[in-house]
C-alpha angles and dihedrals in degrees: 000000000000124000094254091058092045094053092046091053092046090051091049090052090050091052090047090052090053090052090052092047091050091047095053092052097045106060100140124109118256138182110244113203122196107152095179092072106007120059093196128037116262113232106208142135114290089232091056093048092049091048092047091052091047090050091051090051094049093048091045091049090047093052091048094047095040095047123092136073096354098259132283099282094083095053095047098050094080095047126081 
């Protein structure tokens, strides 16, 4: 594992720790409004809404970062 991967993983774990700490502090129920996709507000725990938004951001970032030419393994198979 190179240093860049290690520090990215460490940063991700620190952000995840922040999500957990925020989730433990915000246990009250809230109304989440997002009229573009949800016709009625969703009543849920603030911790759940925060974690769900974090998960959507992580998945979206992973898809944007992971997309592209399909990696370097396909182009190097034919070369010797």
